[in-house]
MDTraj code that builds the backbone (N, CA, C; nanometers):
import mdtraj as md
import numpy as np

residues = "MET LYS TYR ALA LEU MET PHE ILE ARG GLU ASP GLU GLU GLY PHE LEU SER ARG PRO ASP HIS GLY ASP VAL TYR GLN SER ILE ASN ARG PHE PHE MET ASP LEU GLY SER ASN GLY LYS ILE ALA ASN PRO GLY ALA GLU LEU GLN PRO MET THR THR ALA THR THR VAL ARG TRP ALA GLU GLY LYS PRO LEU VAL THR ASP GLY PRO PHE MET GLU THR LYS GLU GLY ILE GLY GLY PHE THR ILE ILE GLU ALA GLU ASP LEU ASP GLU ALA ILE ALA ILE ALA GLN ARG TRP PRO ALA HIS ASP HIS ALA VAL GLU ILE ARG PRO ILE VAL GLU HIS GLY GLU MET GLY MET".split()
xyz = np.array([
    [-6.9177, 5.7308, 10.7979],
    [-6.8128, 5.7510, 10.7003],
    [-6.8437, 5.6659, 10.5782],
    [-6.8091, 5.7169, 10.4612],
    [-6.8323, 5.6428, 10.3375],
    [-6.7060, 5.5661, 10.2970],
    [-6.7282, 5.4448, 10.2492],
    [-6.6206, 5.3586, 10.2012],
    [-6.6583, 5.3037, 10.0642],
    [-6.5603, 5.2958, 9.9761],
    [-6.5793, 5.2270, 9.8487],
    [-6.5438, 5.0806, 9.8698],
    [-6.6310, 4.9926, 9.8234],
    [-6.5990, 4.8501, 9.8166],
    [-6.5799, 4.8188, 9.6697],
    [-6.4613, 4.7748, 9.6328],
    [-6.4331, 4.7381, 9.4941],
    [-6.4174, 4.5872, 9.4878],
    [-6.4968, 4.5255, 9.4020],
    [-6.5023, 4.3805, 9.3923],
    [-6.4085, 4.3363, 9.2811],
    [-6.3021, 4.2675, 9.3203],
    [-6.1947, 4.2337, 9.2278],
    [-6.2076, 4.0882, 9.1862],
    [-6.2296, 4.0696, 9.0578],
    [-6.2359, 3.9333, 9.0034],
    [-6.0944, 3.8849, 8.9829],
    [-6.0632, 3.7740, 9.0471],
    [-5.9281, 3.7204, 9.0373],
    [-5.9069, 3.6400, 8.9097],
    [-6.0141, 3.5883, 8.8530],
    [-6.0081, 3.5156, 8.7264],
    [-6.1380, 3.5463, 8.6539],
    [-6.1379, 3.6550, 8.5776],
    [-6.2606, 3.7038, 8.5165],
    [-6.3272, 3.5995, 8.4277],
    [-6.2504, 3.5365, 8.3398],
    [-6.3091, 3.4362, 8.2500],
    [-6.3640, 3.3183, 8.3275],
    [-6.2900, 3.2738, 8.4290],
    [-6.3345, 3.1609, 8.5096],
    [-6.4644, 3.1912, 8.5820],
    [-6.4774, 3.3117, 8.6355],
    [-6.5995, 3.3489, 8.7072],
    [-6.7181, 3.3513, 8.6130],
    [-6.7030, 3.4110, 8.4972],
    [-6.8147, 3.4258, 8.4043],
    [-6.8597, 3.2930, 8.3455],
    [-6.7715, 3.1922, 8.3444],
    [-6.8074, 3.0634, 8.2852],
    [-6.8404, 2.9561, 8.3901],
    [-6.8440, 2.9923, 8.5170],
    [-6.8744, 2.8949, 8.6228],
    [-7.0146, 2.8373, 8.6054],
    [-7.0328, 2.7087, 8.6337],
    [-7.1672, 2.6507, 8.6233],
    [-7.2647, 2.7095, 8.7252],
    [-7.2151, 2.7604, 8.8388],
    [-7.3035, 2.8180, 8.9405],
    [-7.3100, 2.9706, 8.9311],
    [-7.2740, 3.0245, 8.8166],
    [-7.2707, 3.1694, 8.7943],
    [-7.4030, 3.2351, 8.8338],
    [-7.5155, 3.1783, 8.7930],
    [-7.6469, 3.2339, 8.8258],
    [-7.6735, 3.2329, 8.9754],
    [-7.6341, 3.1253, 9.0441],
    [-7.6532, 3.1179, 9.1887],
    [-7.5707, 3.2239, 9.2609],
    [-7.4475, 3.2453, 9.2137],
    [-7.3620, 3.3473, 9.2746],
    [-7.4246, 3.4857, 9.2564],
    [-7.4780, 3.5134, 9.1363],
    [-7.5436, 3.6425, 9.1131],
    [-7.6642, 3.6609, 9.2050],
    [-7.7399, 3.5559, 9.2288],
    [-7.8533, 3.5667, 9.3212],
    [-7.8054, 3.5994, 9.4631],
    [-7.6956, 3.5385, 9.5046],
    [-7.6383, 3.5679, 9.6363],
    [-7.5891, 3.7120, 9.6436],
    [-7.5294, 3.7588, 9.5358],
    [-7.4823, 3.8973, 9.5310],
    [-7.6011, 3.9931, 9.5392],
    [-7.7080, 3.9631, 9.4677],
    [-7.8277, 4.0480, 9.4738],
    [-7.8843, 4.0531, 9.6154],
    [-7.8872, 3.9390, 9.6841],
    [-7.9346, 3.9370, 9.8228],
    [-7.8438, 4.0214, 9.9128],
    [-7.7131, 4.0153, 9.8902],
    [-7.6161, 4.0954, 9.9655],
    [-7.6507, 4.2440, 9.9527],
    [-7.6736, 4.2904, 9.8287],
    [-7.7047, 4.4314, 9.8072],
    [-7.8422, 4.4684, 9.8622],
    [-7.9389, 4.3807, 9.8498],
    [-8.0719, 4.4085, 9.9048],
    [-8.0652, 4.4222, 10.0567],
    [-7.9857, 4.3373, 10.1218],
    [-7.9693, 4.3444, 10.2663],
    [-7.9028, 4.4767, 10.3061],
    [-7.7973, 4.5156, 10.2357],
    [-7.7315, 4.6431, 10.2660],
    [-7.8288, 4.7594, 10.2468],
    [-7.9047, 4.7558, 10.1385],
    [-8.0006, 4.8631, 10.1114],
    [-8.1081, 4.8721, 10.2175],
    [-8.1603, 4.7582, 10.2605],
    [-8.2673, 4.7605, 10.3608],
    [-8.2157, 4.8048, 10.4974],
    [-8.0851, 4.7960, 10.5191],
    [-8.0251, 4.8400, 10.6455],
    [-7.9644, 4.9799, 10.6356],
    [-7.9889, 5.0498, 10.5238],
    [-7.9404, 5.1867, 10.5085],
    [-7.7906, 5.1997, 10.4940],
    [-7.7249, 5.0960, 10.4465],
    [-7.5790, 5.0981, 10.4350],
    [-7.5281, 5.1355, 10.2961],
    [-7.6162, 5.1436, 10.1970],
    [-7.5738, 5.1805, 10.0617],
    [-7.5781, 5.3326, 10.0485],
    [-7.4634, 5.3946, 10.0245],
    [-7.4584, 5.5391, 10.0021],
    [-7.4718, 5.5692, 9.8528],
    [-7.4235, 5.4774, 9.7696],
    [-7.4328, 5.4879, 9.6238],
    [-7.4303, 5.3452, 9.5730],
    [-7.5283, 5.3046, 9.4911],
    [-7.5338, 5.1641, 9.4519],
    [-7.4161, 5.1175, 9.3675],
    [-7.3426, 5.2094, 9.3063],
    [-7.2309, 5.1671, 9.2236],
    [-7.2794, 5.0946, 9.1002],
    [-7.1968, 5.0033, 9.0491],
    [-7.2330, 4.9333, 8.9264],
    [-7.1419, 4.8134, 8.9049],
    [-7.1949, 4.7185, 8.8293],
    [-7.1111, 4.6094, 8.7795],
    [-7.0457, 4.6611, 8.6520],
    [-6.9212, 4.6251, 8.6300],
    [-6.8484, 4.6722, 8.5129],
    [-6.8422, 4.5643, 8.4056],
    [-6.8357, 4.6080, 8.2807],
    [-6.8155, 4.5154, 8.1693],
    [-6.6782, 4.4494, 8.1861],
    [-6.6514, 4.3391, 8.1154],
    [-6.5210, 4.2712, 8.1280],
    [-6.4036, 4.3646, 8.0969],
    [-6.2890, 4.3310, 8.1538],
    [-6.1683, 4.4132, 8.1362],
    [-6.1325, 4.4335, 7.9898],
    [-6.1684, 4.3384, 7.9049],
    [-6.1347, 4.3501, 7.7627],
    [-6.2048, 4.4674, 7.6957],
    [-6.3061, 4.5245, 7.7598],
    [-6.3775, 4.6385, 7.7022],
    [-6.3186, 4.7726, 7.7467],
    [-6.2150, 4.7690, 7.8298],
    [-6.1580, 4.8920, 7.8862],
    [-6.0821, 4.9730, 7.7811],
    [-6.0803, 5.1018, 7.8029],
    [-5.9976, 5.1963, 7.7277],
    [-5.9230, 5.2793, 7.8314],
    [-5.7951, 5.3018, 7.8077],
    [-5.7127, 5.3749, 7.9038],
    [-5.6561, 5.5004, 7.8395],
    [-5.6591, 5.6110, 7.9133],
    [-5.5977, 5.7357, 7.8688],
    [-5.4788, 5.7633, 7.9594],
    [-5.3618, 5.7780, 7.8983],
    [-5.2387, 5.8146, 7.9700],
    [-5.1858, 5.9425, 7.9057],
    [-5.0950, 6.0072, 7.9737],
    [-5.0316, 6.1248, 7.9147],
    [-4.8845, 6.0950, 7.8950],
    [-4.8374, 6.1224, 7.7751],
    [-4.6962, 6.1069, 7.7407],
    [-4.6497, 6.2387, 7.6805],
    [-4.5502, 6.2970, 7.7428],
    [-4.4966, 6.4252, 7.6965],
    [-4.6064, 6.5307, 7.6860],
    [-4.6975, 6.5287, 7.7820],
    [-4.8036, 6.6286, 7.7882],
    [-4.9193, 6.6061, 7.6941],
    [-4.9192, 6.4958, 7.6210],
    [-5.0274, 6.4668, 7.5263],
    [-5.0993, 6.3390, 7.5676],
    [-5.2332, 6.3381, 7.5509],
    [-5.3061, 6.2161, 7.5857],
    [-5.2795, 6.1046, 7.4854],
    [-5.2658, 5.9842, 7.5386],
    [-5.2451, 5.8648, 7.4569],
    [-5.3554, 5.7674, 7.4943],
    [-5.4397, 5.7304, 7.3989],
    [-5.5530, 5.6424, 7.4221],
    [-5.5169, 5.5026, 7.3739],
    [-5.5359, 5.4038, 7.4622],
    [-5.5078, 5.2648, 7.4255],
    [-5.6258, 5.1767, 7.4642],
    [-5.6425, 5.0681, 7.3917],
    [-5.7440, 4.9693, 7.4258],
    [-5.6938, 4.8856, 7.5414],
    [-5.7868, 4.8423, 7.6229],
    [-5.7525, 4.7490, 7.7291],
    [-5.7320, 4.8159, 7.8632],
    [-5.7161, 4.7312, 7.9650],
    [-5.6991, 4.7826, 8.1013],
    [-5.5643, 4.8516, 8.1178],
    [-5.5498, 4.9211, 8.2308],
    [-5.4299, 5.0007, 8.2537],
    [-5.3063, 4.9191, 8.2840],
    [-5.3217, 4.7906, 8.3142],
    [-5.2049, 4.7060, 8.3379],
    [-5.2371, 4.5626, 8.2985],
    [-5.1336, 4.4876, 8.2720],
    [-5.1505, 4.3474, 8.2371],
    [-5.1675, 4.2657, 8.3649],
    [-5.2841, 4.2076, 8.3816],
    [-5.3107, 4.1261, 8.4994],
    [-5.4349, 4.0417, 8.4742],
    [-5.4482, 3.9331, 8.5452],
    [-5.5711, 3.8541, 8.5366],
    [-5.6780, 3.9126, 8.6267],
    [-5.6359, 3.9900, 8.7292],
    [-5.7315, 4.0511, 8.8205],
    [-5.7828, 4.1824, 8.7640],
    [-5.9050, 4.2143, 8.7972],
    [-5.9603, 4.3423, 8.7561],
    [-6.0837, 4.3743, 8.8365],
    [-6.1170, 4.5018, 8.8444],
    [-6.2341, 4.5436, 8.9194],
    [-6.3584, 4.5046, 8.8410],
    [-6.4416, 4.4224, 8.9026],
    [-6.5640, 4.3760, 8.8379],
    [-6.6835, 4.4642, 8.8693],
    [-6.6722, 4.5441, 8.9746],
    [-6.7801, 4.6330, 9.0131],
    [-6.7437, 4.7053, 9.1407],
    [-6.8319, 4.7935, 9.1842],
    [-6.8047, 4.8720, 9.3038],
    [-6.9358, 4.9202, 9.3631],
    [-6.9312, 4.9593, 9.4869],
    [-7.0418, 5.0257, 9.5539],
    [-6.9835, 5.1179, 9.6590],
    [-7.0618, 5.2121, 9.7035],
    [-7.0223, 5.3010, 9.8131],
    [-7.1144, 5.2695, 9.9301],
    [-7.0545, 5.2393, 10.0448],
    [-7.1333, 5.2077, 10.1636],
    [-7.1164, 5.3170, 10.2683],
    [-7.2082, 5.3179, 10.3610],
    [-7.2016, 5.4042, 10.4791],
    [-7.1744, 5.3127, 10.5968],
    [-7.0627, 5.3365, 10.6680],
    [-7.0269, 5.2546, 10.7834],
    [-6.9778, 5.3456, 10.8959],
    [-6.9947, 5.2994, 11.0184],
    [-6.9494, 5.3778, 11.1337],
    [-6.7984, 5.3980, 11.1317],
    [-6.7264, 5.2921, 11.0912],
    [-6.5802, 5.2966, 11.0916],
    [-6.5276, 5.1830, 11.0035],
    [-6.3957, 5.1728, 10.9960],
    [-6.3346, 5.0690, 10.9127],
    [-6.3739, 4.9291, 10.9595],
    [-6.3859, 4.9093, 11.0883],
    [-6.4251, 4.7770, 11.1383],
    [-6.5606, 4.7339, 11.0818],
    [-6.6570, 4.8264, 11.0787],
    [-6.7875, 4.7924, 11.0225],
    [-6.7771, 4.7682, 10.8717],
    [-6.6954, 4.8481, 10.8028],
    [-6.6769, 4.8278, 10.6585],
    [-6.6166, 4.6901, 10.6313],
    [-6.5220, 4.6494, 10.7136],
    [-6.4613, 4.5163, 10.6993],
    [-6.5665, 4.4084, 10.7238],
    [-6.6479, 4.4260, 10.8263],
    [-6.7529, 4.3279, 10.8564],
    [-6.8493, 4.3141, 10.7392],
    [-6.8825, 4.4248, 10.6746],
    [-6.9700, 4.4204, 10.5567],
    [-6.9002, 4.3475, 10.4431],
    [-6.7747, 4.3814, 10.4172],
    [-6.6994, 4.3175, 10.3081],
    [-6.6857, 4.1670, 10.3306],
    [-6.6761, 4.1255, 10.4547],
    [-6.6618, 3.9830, 10.4847],
    [-6.7880, 3.9047, 10.4522],
    [-6.8998, 3.9732, 10.4347],
    [-7.0250, 3.9062, 10.3971],
    [-7.0394, 3.8917, 10.2456],
    [-6.9458, 3.9461, 10.1675],
    [-6.9521, 3.9371, 10.0209],
    [-6.9592, 3.7901, 9.9807],
    [-7.0604, 3.7503, 9.9031],
    [-7.0824, 3.6076, 9.8780],
    [-6.9954, 3.5440, 9.7693],
    [-6.9344, 3.6225, 9.6828],
    [-6.8531, 3.5639, 9.5752],
    [-6.7098, 3.5487, 9.6273],
    [-6.6811, 3.4343, 9.6838],
    [-6.5534, 3.4145, 9.7515],
    [-6.4350, 3.4021, 9.6574],
    [-6.4569, 3.3980, 9.5273],
    [-6.3441, 3.3998, 9.4344],
    [-6.3134, 3.5428, 9.3898],
    [-6.3731, 3.6400, 9.4561],
    [-6.3431, 3.7818, 9.4380],
    [-6.2715, 3.8297, 9.5648],
    [-6.1843, 3.9256, 9.5487],
    [-6.1323, 3.9984, 9.6639],
    [-6.2173, 4.1251, 9.6762],
    [-6.2230, 4.1833, 9.7940],
    [-6.2944, 4.3087, 9.8140],
    [-6.1947, 4.4100, 9.8693],
    [-6.1681, 4.5135, 9.7921],
    [-6.0817, 4.6213, 9.8396],
    [-6.1710, 4.7271, 9.9030],
    [-6.1326, 4.7729, 10.0197],
    [-6.2075, 4.8740, 10.0944],
    [-6.1229, 5.0010, 10.0966],
    [-6.1852, 5.1113, 10.0576],
    [-6.1113, 5.2368, 10.0604],
    [-6.2009, 5.3495, 10.1087],
    [-6.1532, 5.4302, 10.2066],
    [-6.2339, 5.5428, 10.2530],
    [-6.2538, 5.6439, 10.1398],
    [-6.3712, 5.7057, 10.1397],
    [-6.4037, 5.8087, 10.0411],
    [-6.3606, 5.9443, 10.0962],
    [-6.2995, 6.0258, 10.0128],
    [-6.2647, 6.1620, 10.0510],
    [-6.3923, 6.2446, 10.0502],
    [-6.4273, 6.2990, 10.1648],
    [-6.5446, 6.3862, 10.1735],
    [-6.5046, 6.5250, 10.1259],
    [-6.5988, 6.5986, 10.0681],
    [-6.5690, 6.7352, 10.0254],
    [-6.5157, 6.8138, 10.1440],
    [-6.4156, 6.8941, 10.1183],
    [-6.3524, 6.9701, 10.2259],
    [-6.2212, 6.9069, 10.2695],
    [-6.2060, 6.7758, 10.2459],
    [-6.0799, 6.7089, 10.2755],
    [-5.9871, 6.7263, 10.1564],
    [-5.8618, 6.7220, 10.1784],
    [-5.7590, 6.7306, 10.0724],
    [-5.7785, 6.8529, 9.9836],
    [-5.8274, 6.9635, 10.0389],
    [-5.8385, 7.0876, 9.9638],
    [-5.9494, 7.0903, 9.8617],
    [-6.0445, 6.9959, 9.8679],
    [-6.1518, 6.9929, 9.7695],
    [-6.2674, 7.0792, 9.8132],
])
top = md.Topology()
chain = top.add_chain()
for i, resn in enumerate(residues, 1):
    res = top.add_residue(resn, chain, resSeq=i)
    for name in ("N", "CA", "C"):
        top.add_atom(name, md.element.get_by_symbol(name[0]), res)
traj = md.Trajectory(xyz[None], top)
């Protein structure tokens, strides 16, 4: 089964300015290399630019409204994502628990496979 792992930065500015920022990135790279060598990466995903670069499209009265910034006011934001292949949720949780940046949360969500939900 495929699961999305979304890496949530709880303090984006604090993470980017940490003195050990480079060491954390090296640990993250090792995490992804290990998943890849074990056949657990279904889609490598991507790291995202800071939340301040976001643009949001909403609809108001049937018309699109484009605004700068993230969709909600918060210090937390998705810093990146990947799609993994896991036997079940327990394995996905075990993988997420190995995430090396402990000042990030990891949200795990099952991927809808084609054919589910009328797709």
